C-alpha positions as CSV (number, residue, x, y, z in Angstrom):
1,X,3.7,31.0,243.5
2,X,5.0,34.3,244.9
3,X,7.8,36.0,243.3
4,X,11.4,36.1,245.0
5,X,12.7,39.3,246.4
6,X,13.1,41.9,243.7
7,X,16.9,41.7,244.2
8,X,16.9,38.1,243.0
9,X,15.6,39.4,239.4
10,X,18.2,40.7,237.1
11,X,17.2,42.9,234.2
12,X,18.2,42.2,230.6
13,X,16.6,41.6,227.2
14,X,15.7,39.1,224.8
15,X,18.1,38.4,221.9
16,X,15.8,36.2,219.8
17,X,14.6,39.0,217.4
18,X,15.0,42.6,216.8
19,X,12.4,43.9,219.2
20,X,14.7,42.9,222.1
21,X,12.0,42.9,224.7
22,X,13.2,44.0,228.2
23,X,13.0,40.9,230.6
24,X,13.6,39.9,234.2
25,X,15.8,36.6,234.7
26,X,16.4,34.8,237.8
27,X,19.8,32.6,237.8
28,X,20.3,29.1,239.2
29,X,21.5,25.7,238.3
30,X,25.1,24.8,238.2
31,X,27.3,27.7,239.6
32,X,24.3,30.0,239.1
33,X,24.9,30.2,235.5
34,X,21.6,28.9,234.3
35,X,18.6,31.2,233.4
36,X,15.9,29.5,235.4
37,X,12.8,32.0,235.1
38,X,12.1,34.8,232.8
39,X,9.3,37.3,232.9
40,X,8.7,40.7,231.3
41,X,10.2,43.8,232.4
42,X,7.4,46.2,233.3
43,X,10.0,49.0,233.7
44,X,11.4,48.8,230.1
45,X,10.1,52.1,228.4
46,X,9.5,50.3,225.1
47,X,8.1,46.8,225.8
48,X,6.6,47.5,229.0
49,X,6.4,43.8,230.4
50,X,5.4,42.3,227.1
51,X,7.3,39.4,225.7
52,X,6.3,36.6,223.4
53,X,6.7,32.9,224.4
54,X,10.1,32.7,223.0
55,X,11.8,34.8,225.5
56,X,11.0,32.1,228.1
57,X,13.5,29.8,226.4
58,X,16.4,31.9,226.7
59,X,18.2,29.5,229.0
60,X,18.6,27.1,225.8
61,X,21.1,29.7,224.6
62,X,22.9,30.5,227.6
63,X,23.2,27.0,228.8
64,X,23.8,25.1,225.5
65,X,26.1,22.2,225.3
66,X,29.2,22.5,223.2
67,X,30.2,26.0,224.0
68,X,33.8,26.9,222.7
69,X,36.2,27.3,225.6
70,X,39.7,27.5,223.7
71,X,40.8,29.1,220.4
72,X,40.9,26.3,217.7
73,X,43.4,25.9,215.0
74,X,42.9,23.4,211.9
75,X,45.5,20.6,211.8
76,X,46.8,19.3,208.3
77,X,44.6,16.3,208.8
78,X,41.5,18.6,208.9
79,X,40.8,18.1,212.5
80,X,41.1,21.0,215.1
81,X,43.5,21.4,217.9
82,X,43.3,23.7,221.0
83,X,45.8,26.4,221.2
84,X,46.3,29.2,223.6
85,X,45.2,32.8,223.0
86,X,48.5,34.2,222.6
87,X,49.5,31.6,219.8
88,X,46.0,32.1,218.1
89,X,46.4,35.9,218.2
90,X,50.0,35.8,216.8
91,X,49.4,33.5,214.1
92,X,46.1,35.0,212.7
93,X,47.7,38.5,212.7
94,X,50.8,37.2,210.9
95,X,48.6,35.7,208.3
96,X,46.3,38.7,207.9
97,X,49.6,40.9,207.5
98,X,51.0,38.6,204.9
99,X,47.8,38.6,203.0
100,X,47.6,42.4,203.2
101,X,51.2,43.0,202.2
102,X,51.4,40.4,199.4
103,X,47.8,40.5,197.8
104,X,46.3,43.7,199.1
105,X,44.1,44.4,202.3
106,X,41.0,44.6,199.9
107,X,41.3,40.8,199.5
108,X,40.1,40.2,203.2
109,X,36.4,40.4,203.7
110,X,34.8,41.1,207.0
111,X,31.4,39.1,207.4
112,X,28.9,39.6,210.3
113,X,29.4,41.7,213.3
114,X,26.3,40.8,215.3
115,X,23.0,39.1,215.2
116,X,19.6,40.2,216.6
117,X,21.1,40.6,220.2
118,X,24.7,41.7,219.9
119,X,25.7,44.7,218.2
120,X,28.5,46.2,220.5
121,X,31.2,43.6,219.4
122,X,31.0,44.4,215.7
123,X,31.2,48.0,216.7
124,X,35.0,47.3,217.8
125,X,35.8,45.9,214.4
126,X,36.5,49.1,212.3
127,X,40.1,49.7,213.8
128,X,41.2,46.0,213.0
129,X,39.5,46.3,209.5
130,X,41.5,49.5,208.9
131,X,44.7,48.0,210.1
132,X,44.7,45.2,207.6
133,X,43.2,47.4,204.8
134,X,39.8,45.4,204.5
135,X,37.5,47.4,202.2
136,X,34.6,44.9,201.7
137,X,32.1,43.8,204.4
138,X,28.9,42.1,204.6
139,X,26.2,40.7,206.7
140,X,22.9,39.2,206.5
141,X,21.1,42.5,206.0
142,X,22.4,42.3,202.5
143,X,20.1,39.3,201.8
144,X,17.1,40.9,203.3
145,X,17.0,44.9,203.5
146,X,19.4,46.4,200.8
147,X,17.0,46.7,198.1
148,X,14.8,48.6,200.7
149,X,17.8,50.6,201.8
150,X,18.5,51.7,198.5
151,X,15.0,52.8,198.0
152,X,14.5,54.7,201.2
153,X,17.8,56.6,200.9
154,X,16.8,58.0,197.7
155,X,13.0,58.7,198.5
156,X,13.0,59.8,202.1
157,X,16.6,60.2,202.9
158,X,17.0,57.7,205.6
159,X,15.5,54.6,207.4
160,X,11.8,55.1,208.0
161,X,9.3,53.4,210.5
162,X,5.6,53.3,211.0
163,X,3.9,53.8,214.4
164,X,1.6,50.8,214.4
165,X,0.4,51.7,218.1
166,X,-1.2,54.9,217.1
167,X,-2.0,54.5,213.2
168,X,-5.6,54.6,212.1
169,X,-4.6,52.1,209.2
170,X,-1.9,49.5,209.2
171,X,-0.7,47.9,205.9
172,X,1.5,44.9,206.5
173,X,3.2,43.5,203.2
174,X,4.8,40.1,203.5
175,X,5.0,40.4,207.2
176,X,3.6,38.2,210.1
177,X,4.2,40.3,213.4
178,X,2.5,37.7,215.5
179,X,5.6,35.5,215.0
180,X,8.3,37.9,214.0
181,X,7.5,41.1,215.9
182,X,8.7,44.1,214.1
183,X,7.5,46.7,216.5
184,X,7.2,46.6,220.3
185,X,4.5,44.5,221.9
186,X,3.4,43.3,218.6
187,X,0.6,40.9,219.7
188,X,-0.8,43.5,221.9
189,X,-0.8,46.2,219.3
190,X,-2.2,43.7,216.8
191,X,-5.2,42.9,219.0
192,X,-5.8,46.7,219.7
193,X,-5.9,47.1,216.0
194,X,-8.3,44.4,215.5
195,X,-10.7,45.3,218.3
196,X,-11.0,49.0,217.4
197,X,-13.9,49.5,214.8
198,X,-12.3,52.8,213.7
199,X,-9.0,51.4,212.7
200,X,-8.0,48.9,209.9
201,X,-5.5,46.2,209.7
202,X,-4.7,45.2,206.0
203,X,-2.4,42.3,205.1
204,X,-1.0,41.3,201.8
205,X,0.3,37.5,202.2
206,X,-0.3,34.2,200.3
207,X,-0.7,32.4,203.8
208,X,-3.4,32.8,206.2
209,X,-1.0,33.8,209.1
210,X,-1.7,34.4,212.5
211,X,-1.9,38.2,211.7
212,X,-4.0,37.6,208.7
213,X,-6.6,36.1,211.2
214,X,-6.8,39.3,212.9
215,X,-7.0,41.5,209.9
216,X,-9.9,43.4,208.5
217,X,-8.8,42.8,204.9
218,X,-6.6,40.1,203.5
219,X,-5.3,40.3,200.1
220,X,-4.1,36.6,199.5
221,X,-1.8,37.5,196.6
222,X,-0.3,34.8,194.2
223,X,3.2,34.0,195.1
224,X,5.6,36.1,193.1
225,X,3.0,38.6,192.1
226,X,3.0,41.1,194.7
227,X,4.5,43.8,192.2
228,X,1.4,43.6,190.0
229,X,-1.0,43.9,193.0
230,X,1.0,46.7,194.5
231,X,1.0,48.4,191.1
232,X,-2.7,47.9,190.7
233,X,-3.3,49.6,194.3
234,X,-1.1,52.6,193.3
235,X,-2.7,52.9,189.9
236,X,-6.3,52.7,191.5
237,X,-5.1,55.6,194.1
238,X,-4.1,57.8,191.1
239,X,-6.9,57.0,188.8
240,X,-9.6,57.6,191.5
241,X,-7.8,60.7,192.6
242,X,-7.2,59.6,196.0
243,X,-3.8,60.9,196.5
244,X,-2.8,64.0,198.4
245,X,-1.8,66.6,195.9
246,X,-1.6,69.4,198.4
247,X,1.1,67.5,200.6
248,X,2.7,66.4,197.4
249,X,3.0,70.1,196.2
250,X,4.4,71.1,199.3
251,X,6.8,68.4,200.2
252,X,7.7,66.3,197.3
253,X,9.7,66.4,193.9
254,X,9.5,63.8,191.1
255,X,5.9,62.9,191.6
256,X,4.6,64.2,188.2
257,X,6.3,61.3,186.3
258,X,5.3,58.8,188.9
259,X,1.7,59.8,188.8
260,X,1.8,60.0,185.0
261,X,3.1,56.3,184.9
262,X,0.5,55.0,187.3
263,X,-2.4,56.7,185.6
264,X,-1.8,54.2,182.8
265,X,-1.6,51.1,185.1
266,X,-4.3,48.5,183.7
267,X,-5.6,48.2,187.3
268,X,-8.1,45.3,186.9
269,X,-5.7,43.3,184.7
270,X,-3.0,43.6,187.2
271,X,-5.2,42.8,190.1
272,X,-6.5,39.6,188.2
273,X,-2.9,38.6,187.4
274,X,-2.1,38.9,191.1
275,X,-5.3,36.8,192.1
276,X,-7.1,39.6,193.7
277,X,-10.5,40.8,193.0
278,X,-11.1,44.2,191.7
279,X,-13.4,45.2,194.4
280,X,-10.7,44.2,197.0
281,X,-8.3,46.6,195.2
282,X,-11.0,49.3,195.2
283,X,-11.6,48.7,198.8
284,X,-7.9,49.1,200.0
285,X,-7.2,51.9,197.7
286,X,-10.4,53.9,199.1
287,X,-9.1,53.4,202.8
288,X,-5.4,54.3,202.0
289,X,-6.7,57.4,200.2
290,X,-8.9,58.4,202.9
291,X,-7.3,57.4,206.5
292,X,-6.0,60.0,208.6
293,X,-2.8,58.1,209.3
294,X,-1.4,55.1,207.7
295,X,1.7,53.1,208.6
296,X,3.5,50.5,206.3
297,X,5.7,47.6,207.2
298,X,7.2,45.3,204.7
299,X,9.3,42.3,205.5
300,X,11.0,39.0,204.2
301,X,7.7,37.9,202.4
302,X,8.5,40.5,199.7
303,X,12.1,41.2,200.4
304,X,13.1,37.6,199.7
305,X,10.9,37.2,196.7
306,X,10.8,38.1,192.9
307,X,10.7,41.9,192.3
308,X,11.9,42.6,195.8
309,X,13.4,46.0,195.1
310,X,10.5,47.3,193.1
311,X,8.2,46.2,195.9
312,X,10.0,48.2,198.4
313,X,9.6,51.0,196.0
314,X,5.8,50.4,195.6
315,X,5.5,50.3,199.4
316,X,7.2,53.8,199.9
317,X,5.0,55.3,197.2
318,X,2.0,54.0,199.0
319,X,2.6,56.2,202.0
320,X,4.2,59.3,200.0
321,X,1.3,59.5,197.5
322,X,-1.3,59.6,200.3
323,X,0.8,62.0,202.5
324,X,1.6,59.8,205.2
325,X,5.1,60.9,205.9
326,X,6.3,63.3,208.8
327,X,2.8,62.8,210.3
328,X,1.7,61.5,213.6
329,X,0.7,57.9,213.7
330,X,2.1,57.7,210.0
331,X,5.7,57.0,208.8
332,X,8.6,58.7,210.1
333,X,12.4,58.8,210.3
334,X,13.2,57.7,213.9
335,X,16.5,59.1,215.5
336,X,19.0,56.4,215.6
337,X,22.0,55.9,217.9
338,X,24.0,54.0,215.4
339,X,22.8,53.8,211.7
340,X,22.3,50.1,211.0
341,X,22.1,50.8,207.3
342,X,25.1,52.9,206.2
343,X,24.0,55.8,203.9
344,X,24.0,54.6,200.5
345,X,25.9,57.3,198.2
346,X,23.7,58.7,195.5
347,X,25.7,58.9,192.4
348,X,25.7,62.2,190.7
349,X,26.2,60.6,187.2
350,X,23.5,59.2,185.1
351,X,23.0,57.4,181.8
352,X,20.5,58.5,179.0
353,X,17.8,56.6,180.9
354,X,18.4,58.6,184.2
355,X,19.9,55.5,185.9
356,X,22.8,56.0,188.3
357,X,26.3,55.0,187.1
358,X,29.5,55.0,188.9
359,X,28.3,53.4,192.1
360,X,30.5,50.9,194.0
361,X,30.7,47.5,192.9
362,X,32.3,44.2,193.9
363,X,35.8,43.4,192.2
364,X,34.8,40.3,190.5
365,X,31.2,40.1,189.3
366,X,30.6,44.0,189.6
367,X,27.5,43.4,191.7
368,X,26.1,46.7,193.1
369,X,27.2,47.4,196.7
370,X,24.5,48.9,198.8
371,X,25.0,50.5,202.1
372,X,28.5,49.3,202.1
373,X,27.5,45.7,202.1
374,X,28.4,43.0,199.3
375,X,25.3,41.1,198.1
376,X,25.3,37.8,200.0
377,X,24.1,35.8,197.1
378,X,27.1,37.0,195.0
379,X,29.8,36.0,197.8
380,X,30.6,32.7,196.6
381,X,31.2,34.0,193.0
382,X,33.6,36.5,194.4
383,X,35.8,33.6,195.7
384,X,35.5,30.8,193.5
385,X,37.3,32.2,190.5
386,X,40.8,32.8,189.1
387,X,40.1,36.7,188.8
388,X,43.1,38.3,190.4
389,X,40.6,40.7,192.5
390,X,39.0,37.6,194.1
391,X,38.6,37.5,197.9
392,X,41.4,35.5,199.6
393,X,40.5,35.8,203.4
394,X,37.4,36.2,205.5
395,X,37.1,37.3,209.1
396,X,33.5,36.1,210.3
397,X,32.1,37.4,213.5
398,X,28.8,36.3,215.2
399,X,27.6,34.9,211.8
400,X,26.8,31.7,210.2
401,X,26.7,32.2,206.4
402,X,27.0,28.5,205.8
403,X,23.6,28.1,207.3
404,X,22.0,31.4,206.9
405,X,22.9,32.3,203.2
406,X,21.5,30.8,200.0
407,X,23.1,27.7,198.4
408,X,25.0,26.2,201.6
409,X,27.1,23.8,199.4
410,X,28.6,26.6,197.2
411,X,29.0,28.6,200.5
412,X,31.2,25.7,202.0
413,X,33.1,25.5,198.6
414,X,33.8,29.2,198.7
415,X,35.2,29.0,202.3
416,X,37.5,26.1,201.4
417,X,38.8,28.2,198.3
418,X,40.0,30.9,200.8
419,X,43.6,31.2,202.1
420,X,42.4,31.9,205.6
421,X,39.0,31.9,207.4
422,X,38.8,33.1,210.9
423,X,35.4,32.6,212.8
424,X,34.6,34.4,216.1
425,X,31.6,32.7,217.8
426,X,30.4,31.0,221.1
427,X,29.6,27.6,219.4
428,X,31.1,25.2,216.7
429,X,28.6,26.6,214.0
430,X,28.2,25.3,210.6
431,X,30.6,28.0,209.4
432,X,33.1,27.6,212.3
433,X,33.4,23.9,211.1
434,X,34.8,25.2,207.7
435,X,37.4,27.7,209.6
436,X,41.0,27.7,209.7
437,X,40.8,29.3,213.2
438,X,37.9,29.5,215.6
439,X,37.9,31.9,218.4
440,X,35.5,31.6,221.3
441,X,33.5,34.6,222.5
442,X,31.7,35.1,225.6
443,X,28.0,34.8,225.3
444,X,25.7,37.6,225.1
445,X,24.7,37.4,228.7
446,X,28.4,37.3,229.9
447,X,29.4,40.9,228.7
448,X,27.8,44.3,228.3
449,X,25.7,44.2,225.2
450,X,23.3,46.3,223.2
451,X,21.4,46.4,219.9
452,X,20.8,49.4,217.7
453,X,17.6,48.5,216.4
454,X,16.2,51.6,218.0
455,X,13.3,52.5,215.4
456,X,10.4,53.9,217.3
457,X,8.9,57.2,217.1
458,X,7.9,59.5,218.6
459,X,9.6,58.0,221.6
460,X,12.8,56.0,221.0
461,X,14.3,53.7,223.6
462,X,17.8,52.0,224.2
463,X,19.0,49.5,226.7
464,X,22.6,48.5,227.6
465,X,22.5,45.1,229.1
466,X,24.8,44.6,232.0
467,X,26.5,41.0,232.1
468,X,24.4,38.4,234.3
469,X,27.5,36.5,235.0
470,X,31.3,36.2,234.5
471,X,32.4,35.1,231.1
472,X,32.8,31.4,230.8
473,X,36.6,30.5,231.3
474,X,38.6,30.5,228.1
475,X,36.5,32.8,226.2
476,X,36.9,36.5,225.4
477,X,34.4,39.4,224.5
478,X,34.6,40.4,220.6
479,X,36.2,43.9,221.6
480,X,38.8,42.1,223.4
481,X,39.6,39.9,220.7
482,X,39.5,42.8,218.2
483,X,41.8,44.8,220.5
484,X,44.4,42.0,220.8
485,X,44.6,41.4,216.9
486,X,45.1,45.2,216.3
487,X,47.8,45.1,219.0
488,X,49.7,42.4,217.1
489,X,49.4,44.3,213.8
490,X,49.7,48.1,214.6
491,X,50.3,48.7,218.3
492,X,50.2,52.1,220.1
493,X,53.2,53.0,222.2
494,X,52.4,53.2,226.0
495,X,53.0,57.0,226.2
496,X,50.5,57.6,223.3
497,X,47.6,56.2,225.4
498,X,48.6,56.7,229.2
499,X,47.4,60.3,229.3
500,X,43.9,59.3,228.3
501,X,43.8,56.7,230.9
502,X,44.7,59.3,233.6
503,X,42.2,61.7,232.1
504,X,39.5,59.0,232.4
505,X,40.1,58.6,236.0
506,X,39.3,62.3,236.4
507,X,35.8,62.2,234.8
508,X,34.2,62.4,231.5
509,X,34.6,66.0,230.9
510,X,38.4,65.8,231.6
511,X,38.5,62.7,229.3
512,X,36.7,64.6,226.4
513,X,39.1,67.4,226.7
514,X,42.0,65.2,226.7
515,X,40.7,63.0,223.8
516,X,40.3,65.9,221.6
517,X,43.7,67.4,222.2
518,X,45.2,63.8,221.6
519,X,43.4,63.3,218.3
520,X,44.7,66.7,217.0
521,X,48.2,65.8,217.3
522,X,48.1,62.0,216.7
523,X,46.1,60.8,213.9
524,X,46.0,57.3,215.2
525,X,43.7,58.4,218.0
526,X,40.7,58.9,215.6
527,X,41.9,56.4,213.0
528,X,41.5,53.5,215.9
529,X,38.9,55.5,217.8
530,X,36.8,52.8,219.5
531,X,39.9,50.7,220.3
532,X,41.3,53.9,222.1
533,X,38.1,54.2,224.1
534,X,38.2,50.6,225.0
535,X,41.8,50.7,226.2
536,X,41.6,54.1,228.0
537,X,38.0,55.0,229.0
538,X,37.0,51.4,229.4
539,X,39.2,50.4,232.4
540,X,37.6,53.4,234.3
541,X,34.1,52.3,234.1
542,X,32.2,50.0,236.5
543,X,33.7,46.4,236.7
544,X,32.9,44.3,233.8
545,X,31.7,47.3,231.8
546,X,34.7,48.2,229.7
547,X,33.1,47.0,226.4
548,X,30.5,49.8,226.8
549,X,33.1,52.5,226.4
550,X,32.4,52.8,222.7
551,X,29.0,54.1,223.6
552,X,30.5,57.3,225.0
553,X,31.5,58.2,221.4
554,X,27.9,57.2,220.3
555,X,26.5,59.5,223.0
556,X,28.7,62.2,222.1
557,X,28.0,62.0,218.3
558,X,24.2,61.9,219.0
559,X,24.2,64.8,221.3
560,X,26.0,66.9,218.4
561,X,23.5,66.0,215.9
562,X,20.1,65.4,217.7
563,X,20.3,67.9,220.5
564,X,16.6,68.7,220.4
565,X,15.5,65.3,220.6
566,X,18.0,64.5,223.2
567,X,16.8,67.5,225.2
568,X,13.2,66.5,225.0
569,X,14.0,63.2,226.4
570,X,15.6,65.2,229.4
571,X,19.3,65.5,228.5
572,X,20.0,69.2,228.4
573,X,23.1,71.4,228.0
574,X,25.9,71.9,225.6
575,X,26.5,68.7,223.6
576,X,29.5,67.4,225.5
577,X,27.7,67.8,229.0
578,X,24.3,66.4,227.5
579,X,26.2,63.5,225.8
580,X,28.1,62.7,228.9
581,X,24.8,62.8,230.9
582,X,23.3,60.5,228.3
583,X,26.3,58.0,228.7
584,X,26.2,57.9,232.2
585,X,22.4,57.4,232.4
586,X,22.6,54.6,229.9
587,X,25.1,52.9,231.9
588,X,23.0,53.1,235.1
589,X,19.4,52.5,233.5
590,X,19.1,48.7,233.8
591,X,15.8,48.5,232.1
592,X,16.9,51.1,229.4
593,X,15.8,54.6,228.8
594,X,14.1,57.0,226.3
595,X,16.8,58.8,224.4
596,X,14.7,60.7,221.9
597,X,11.5,62.3,222.0
598,X,10.5,63.7,218.4
599,X,8.0,65.7,216.6
600,X,7.0,64.8,212.9
601,X,8.8,67.7,211.5
602,X,12.0,66.0,212.7
603,X,11.5,63.5,209.9
604,X,12.0,66.4,207.4
605,X,15.2,67.6,209.5
606,X,16.6,64.0,209.2
607,X,16.1,63.6,205.5
608,X,19.5,63.6,204.0
609,X,18.2,64.5,200.3
610,X,19.1,67.7,198.9
611,X,16.4,70.4,199.7
612,X,14.8,68.2,202.3
613,X,11.9,67.2,200.0
614,X,10.8,63.6,199.4
615,X,11.6,62.2,196.1
616,X,9.2,59.8,194.3
617,X,10.9,59.6,191.0
618,X,13.6,56.8,190.9
619,X,14.0,56.0,187.1
620,X,15.5,52.5,187.6
621,X,12.3,51.5,189.6
622,X,9.8,53.4,187.6
623,X,11.1,51.4,184.5
624,X,10.5,48.3,186.3
625,X,6.9,49.2,186.9
626,X,6.4,50.2,183.3
627,X,7.8,46.9,182.3
628,X,5.2,45.0,184.3
629,X,2.9,45.1,181.4
630,X,4.9,42.2,180.0
631,X,3.7,39.9,182.8
632,X,7.0,38.1,183.1
633,X,6.3,36.8,186.6
634,X,8.4,33.9,188.0
635,X,6.5,30.7,187.5
636,X,6.3,27.0,188.4
637,X,7.3,24.2,186.1
638,X,6.1,20.9,185.3
639,X,9.4,19.6,187.0
640,X,8.8,22.0,190.1
641,X,5.2,22.7,190.4
642,X,5.3,24.1,193.9
643,X,6.6,27.1,195.5
644,X,8.5,26.6,198.7
645,X,9.1,29.2,201.3
646,X,12.4,28.3,202.7
647,X,12.4,29.6,206.2
648,X,9.2,30.5,208.2
649,X,9.1,31.9,211.5
650,X,6.9,29.9,213.8
651,X,6.1,29.8,217.5
652,X,9.3,27.9,218.3
653,X,11.6,29.2,215.7
654,X,13.8,32.2,216.0
655,X,17.5,32.9,215.0
656,X,20.1,30.2,215.1
657,X,21.9,31.3,218.4
658,X,19.5,28.7,220.0
659,X,20.9,25.5,218.7
660,X,19.6,23.0,221.0
661,X,16.4,21.6,219.2
662,X,14.8,20.7,222.6
663,X,13.6,24.3,222.8
664,X,11.2,23.8,220.2
665,X,8.3,22.4,222.1
666,X,5.6,22.8,219.4
667,X,4.4,19.4,217.5
668,X,4.9,21.1,214.2
669,X,8.3,22.9,214.8
670,X,10.2,21.1,211.9
671,X,7.2,20.0,209.6
672,X,6.6,21.1,206.1
673,X,3.4,22.7,205.9
674,X,1.3,21.5,203.0
675,X,-2.1,22.5,201.9
676,X,-4.5,19.6,202.4
677,X,-5.7,19.5,198.7
678,X,-2.1,19.4,197.4
679,X,-1.1,16.6,199.7
680,X,-4.2,14.6,198.7
681,X,-3.5,15.0,195.1
682,X,0.0,13.4,196.0
683,X,-1.3,10.7,198.5
684,X,0.4,12.2,201.3
685,X,-1.2,12.1,204.8
686,X,-0.7,14.1,207.7
687,X,2.4,13.2,209.7
688,X,3.6,11.3,206.8
689,X,7.2,11.3,205.3
690,X,7.7,12.6,201.9
691,X,10.5,13.7,199.7
692,X,11.2,17.4,199.0
693,X,13.1,18.2,195.9
694,X,14.5,21.4,194.5
695,X,17.3,22.1,191.9
696,X,19.9,21.9,194.5
697,X,19.0,19.0,196.7
698,X,16.5,16.4,197.8
699,X,15.6,15.7,201.4
700,X,13.0,13.7,203.4
701,X,10.5,15.8,205.4
702,X,7.6,15.3,207.8
703,X,4.5,16.6,206.3
704,X,1.9,18.7,208.2
705,X,-1.5,19.5,206.6
706,X,-2.2,23.2,206.9
707,X,-5.3,24.5,205.5
708,X,-3.7,28.1,206.0
709,X,-1.5,27.4,203.0
710,X,-2.4,28.7,199.7
711,X,-2.8,25.7,197.3
712,X,0.5,25.2,195.4
713,X,2.7,26.6,198.2
714,X,4.7,24.7,200.9
715,X,6.6,26.0,203.9
716,X,9.6,24.9,205.8
717,X,10.4,26.5,209.4
718,X,13.9,28.4,209.8
719,X,16.3,27.7,212.5
720,X,16.9,24.0,211.9
721,X,19.4,21.9,210.2
722,X,21.9,22.7,213.0
723,X,24.2,20.2,214.7
724,X,24.0,19.8,218.4
725,X,25.5,17.2,220.8
726,X,23.3,14.3,221.9
727,X,23.4,12.8,225.3
728,X,26.5,10.7,224.3
729,X,28.2,13.9,223.0
730,X,27.6,12.9,219.2
731,X,26.8,15.9,216.9
732,X,23.2,15.4,215.6
733,X,21.6,17.3,212.9
734,X,18.0,18.0,213.6
735,X,15.6,19.2,211.1
736,X,16.1,20.6,207.5
737,X,18.5,23.5,206.8
738,X,16.4,25.4,204.1
739,X,19.6,26.7,202.5
740,X,20.6,23.2,201.4
741,X,17.8,23.5,199.0
742,X,18.1,27.0,197.7
743,X,20.1,28.2,194.7
744,X,22.4,31.3,194.7
745,X,21.3,32.1,191.1
746,X,17.8,32.9,192.2
747,X,18.0,36.5,193.2
748,X,16.6,40.0,192.8
749,X,18.2,41.4,189.5
750,X,19.0,44.8,191.2
751,X,19.8,44.1,194.7
752,X,20.7,40.5,194.5
753,X,18.6,39.6,197.5
754,X,17.7,35.8,197.4
755,X,14.3,34.3,196.6
756,X,14.1,32.2,199.8
757,X,10.3,32.7,199.6
758,X,10.0,31.5,196.1
759,X,11.9,28.3,195.8
760,X,10.7,26.1,193.0
761,X,10.0,22.5,194.2
762,X,8.3,19.2,194.0
763,X,7.0,16.8,196.7
764,X,6.7,13.1,196.1
765,X,5.9,10.0,198.2
766,X,9.2,8.4,199.5
């Protein structure tokens, strides 16, 4: 079939994972609001026409039944009633002010701020949070990446990423890019790695994933014992003198203590404990120690499992000890428009062990706050208590913690214990069902949107998505919701902002001068900066693009801090002029643009550590490596002899913004994957029903025999257990919500990240 005229195709991006592949879509259906065709956008500078199969299903998000079209307020009988926007804004603002004034703004928690396709809305939350005195925030990153964040801030001074398109050797740890991406054009890049005899793909994973099937080497580690395997590889590198001494001498500090400790690792014993033959450890160490370029990528397979933070430490040590940092085809620090991970402040005070003290903690449990995020697993314990510092209200934006966080039952109990819960979302999510107020947001394709998963090196890309269609009547964008709440709590006088509106009509340079002058005499201008941009610069932008005003500030900050990289991308001149040109081009470049062109040396420049050297010695983590000799691994029990991976990414699972189960066209979308030997021992056949039990709950599942599963392990997909209207309008839950089975107390002892990939379970015939 011939393509329609090019004008019929609209440029946008997929919102189902952090790769955000550029796509072209055609609209049709009722009132032209349905996405009827999708294909890759060959003009997108990062993904170049690539998409996986999931992007083809975007209409299941955009045209989902059950969209919210009016603010909802919970009545005393527990049911919801529709109210108008003015009423909702007035009542919510009054309640927030009362909590702030009577209990303290620090009792109000902000959670969420965007998912894998919508970051602009959350970017407008700081003014509101400042107005109500909210000090604590969280999001789903705190159940995934905070251990990694703590490590990389102290070792390389910022977020790192590998160059998998150009590296000679790729090491993937607990990661299956075939299904979850993690870098642009993942399946193409994986095939290229697999076909090139001069390159190596090494995967550490208990399961024979689609990525493993392409790998040169598969280390099929026993679940929960990754720490011993990684320590064995590091020990082999040191003991076989495969590390880069010259590079370390020139660029590192603290490596002497680490090398000394790794020299004592009982490599063969640790390898055996992890279930890996010594010959394979030797082979991998030889490759890592001799390769011309190594890129390393870890993911939830180890980040949601025992010893997650020390495993992140191991992964960074692997590329630092071999000199594969700030190097072409290796690991580098990419330029970032907005830092997804707030820099974690390194404490200057230490105890007698050298461990940091005086770091920021949560008010009740005194749990470590990393990158400004409260640990997700501890959130209910910060609420369900009579402690005077307990949280009393939550503002939840574009997030579904009842479904996505561990121990869903306890999360529901926590929300019920709060004085106020406000949810901003497009649908009546599991979390919205527990709220006092639900505010309906426009969809991600009905407003300007953008993500800040800009992690590529040496060329980094960004795309501002323009609206595909008008907002659904009755909904508002998140920036507008934040603005209205702020205006009800701490409004500006008209004469404070009018000069900036006038300046904006005269161009960006005039606006920049006026903004700077206004900020000098009125502290509220910078205090509520993005709100000011939205209400003053926003109206001067193209119709429907006001929400992109905050990006002018982002562009100016980037031009001031990353001038060389921005200039290499074609944006020259003094910072203000370069920033303005960047902003204007970003608004016009429908397929996105390259905003940063880097050299490996830029990674050292971006390193925030004092002196610019990388640091290998983290006493907290090195002590954990030394303690591995007690072999205290998490183990199965007689009662729970299996290890459940609660949330596996499959061909038709993504994030839960797609609530319609009809999008899952695969036969195995909702099944429990079980090794045939385990199923046979239990008398359970393929396609049969079984009972799955954990310490938290028991559910019926449909079993799929899968020889790729390691014996003793089972796996449920993510993204199910969501309510969705059937043909008669009745809410029906399809599949299993994994977090009905997980326990909040099962978490990393350092970063508190959950053990979703190591849930003790048993399986029985019904």
